[in-house]
C-alpha positions in Angstrom: 0.0 0.0 0.0 1.1 3.6 -0.5 2.5 5.6 2.3 0.0 8.3 3.3 2.6 11.0 3.8 0.5 13.8 5.2 2.2 16.7 6.8 1.0 19.3 9.3 1.7 23.0 9.3 3.1 25.2 12.1 -0.3 26.7 12.8 -1.7 23.2 13.2 1.0 22.4 15.8 0.3 25.7 17.6 -3.4 25.1 17.6 -3.0 21.6 19.0 -0.6 22.7 21.7 -2.9 25.5 22.8 -5.9 23.2 22.9 -4.2 20.3 24.8 -1.4 22.1 26.8 -2.8 20.8 30.1 -2.6 17.2 28.9 0.7 17.3 27.0 2.9 19.6 29.1 5.7 17.7 30.7 5.1 14.4 29.0 7.0 12.4 26.4 5.9 11.9 22.8 4.8 8.4 23.6 2.7 9.6 26.6 1.1 12.3 24.5 0.2 9.7 21.8 -1.4 7.3 24.3 -3.1 9.9 26.4 -4.3 12.4 23.8 -3.7 11.4 20.1 -5.1 7.9 20.3 -8.3 8.9 22.2 -8.8 11.8 19.7 -8.6 9.5 16.7 -10.3 6.5 18.2 -13.6 7.1 16.4 -12.1 7.8 13.0 -9.5 5.1 13.2 -7.2 7.4 11.1 -4.1 9.4 11.7 -4.6 12.8 13.3 -3.4 14.4 10.1 -5.9 12.5 8.0 -8.7 13.2 10.4 -8.0 16.9 10.2 -7.8 16.8 6.5 -11.1 15.1 6.1 -12.7 17.9 8.3 -11.2 20.5 6.0 -9.4 22.2 8.9 -7.8 25.5 8.1 -5.8 28.2 9.9 -6.9 31.8 10.4 -5.4 32.7 7.0 -7.6 30.1 5.3 -4.6 27.8 4.6 -5.2 24.0 5.2 -3.7 22.7 8.4 -2.8 19.5 6.6 -1.3 18.9 3.2 1.2 16.6 1.4 4.3 16.5 3.5 7.3 18.6 2.4 9.6 17.3 5.1 10.2 14.2 7.3 10.8 15.0 10.9 12.7 12.2 12.7 12.5 12.0 16.5 12.3 9.4 19.3 9.1 8.9 21.1 11.0 9.3 24.4 11.6 12.9 23.7 9.5 15.6 25.6 6.4 16.4 23.5 6.8 20.1 24.0 10.4 20.0 22.7 9.3 18.1 19.7 6.7 20.7 18.7 9.2 23.5 19.5 11.8 21.9 17.3 9.5 21.3 14.4 8.5 25.0 14.5 12.2 26.0 14.7 12.9 23.8 11.7 10.1 25.4 9.7 11.5 28.9 10.5 14.8 28.0 8.8 13.0 27.2 5.5 12.6 29.8 2.8 8.8 29.8 3.1 7.7 28.6 6.5 4.1 28.9 5.6 4.5 26.3 2.9 6.2 23.8 5.2 4.1 20.7 6.1 6.0 18.3 8.3 5.4 14.5 8.6 5.9 14.0 12.3 5.0 10.8 14.0 2.3 11.7 16.5 0.3 13.4 13.7 1.3 11.4 10.6 1.0 7.8 12.0 -2.3 5.9 12.1 -2.1 4.4 15.6 -5.2 2.2 14.9 -3.8 0.4 11.9 -1.7 -2.8 11.9 1.9 -2.3 13.2 4.6 -1.1 10.8 6.5 -4.3 11.7 3.8 -6.2 9.7 4.9 -4.5 6.5 7.3 -6.4 4.2 10.8 -5.4 3.5 9.8 -4.7 -0.1 7.3 -2.1 1.2 10.0 -0.5 3.3 12.4 -0.4 0.4 9.9 1.0 -2.1 6.8 2.7 -0.7 8.3 4.2 2.4 11.7 5.1 0.9 9.9 6.7 -2.2 7.7 8.7 0.1 10.7 10.1 1.9 12.4 11.1 -1.4 9.1 12.7 -2.6 8.9 14.9 0.6 12.2 16.5 -0.5 13.7 17.2 3.0 14.3 15.6 6.3 15.3 16.8 9.8 16.4 14.8 12.8 15.8 15.9 16.4 19.0 15.0 18.3 17.7 15.6 21.8 20.2 15.4 24.7 23.7 15.8 23.3 25.1 13.1 25.7 23.1 10.3 24.0 20.6 11.3 21.3 17.8 8.8 21.8 16.8 8.8 18.2 20.2 7.1 17.5 19.5 4.3 19.9 16.4 3.0 18.0 16.4 1.0 14.7 13.3 3.0 13.6 15.3 6.3 13.8 18.2 4.8 12.0 15.9 3.4 9.2 14.4 6.9 8.6 17.9 8.4 8.5 19.0 5.6 6.1 16.1 6.4 3.8 16.9 10.1 3.8 20.6 9.5 3.1 20.0 6.7 0.5 17.6 8.9 -1.5 20.0 11.9 -1.2 17.2 13.8 0.6 18.6 17.0 2.2 19.0 16.3 5.9 19.4 18.8 8.7 19.6 18.5 12.5 17.6 20.3 15.2 17.9 20.6 18.9 15.4 22.0 21.4 16.5 25.4 22.8 17.2 24.0 26.3 19.3 21.2 24.9 21.3 23.6 22.6 22.0 25.8 25.6 23.3 22.8 27.6 25.5 21.8 24.7 27.0 25.3 24.2 27.7 25.6 28.0 29.5 22.2 28.0 31.5 23.1 24.8 32.7 26.3 26.5 33.6 24.6 29.8 35.0 21.2 28.7 34.8 20.3 25.0 36.4 16.9 25.7 33.3 15.8 27.6 31.3 16.3 24.4 33.8 14.6 22.0 34.2 11.7 24.5 30.4 11.2 24.8 30.0 11.2 21.0 32.9 8.8 20.5 31.1 6.4 22.9 27.8 6.9 21.3 28.9 6.1 17.7 30.9 3.1 19.0 28.0 1.6 20.8 25.0 2.7 18.6 24.6 -0.4 16.5 24.8 -2.6 19.6 22.2 -0.6 21.5 19.7 0.2 18.7 16.4 -1.5 19.4 13.8 -2.7 16.9 10.7 -0.6 16.2 8.2 -1.1 19.1 4.7 -2.3 18.7 3.5 1.3 19.2 4.9 2.2 15.7 1.8 1.3 13.8 0.8 1.6 10.2 0.6 5.0 8.5 -1.2 3.7 5.5 
């Protein structure tokens, strides 16, 4: 089956954050998905992006909140949900036309009521998913904590990175503001701590990477 590949706009993310701040503040991406996204999409049995698209949801300027994705945003579900949304918005701000950026980001783009992604064949991963990444035209990875970026400890994160690199899709990195400040402070005080941590990380990454969990479900 084809990959749905729907992206959400910055106004969409801002609207969602404002509406559910009391439920998503201080929780991880995985907790926001189970506590908010899945209940919201339970009736439609679709991804949140698809559900919004079917409703014809638009921002104050009349632009659709959901459209064909123009970028893949790669992040671990253990990251703070607020930092994920903040980082997606920061990424969009670096683009030439932020208003035209529609990001495929897991909590909004995945259908958590469909069969697990692990049920898909390797042929599907090598064709449909990889082609969808190439068609988006851009990718960005959220590194998270500099000591051990959680996205690099999961096979799912590595596969998305592989697809971006294999299709020569432009790839950028993003860090939440708080994490960037921590990194800058450490670089100024003791750069060796950072280089030593990254040496250990890349030496151990392949041994520590875990398979996609059952929560990574079909986006088709």
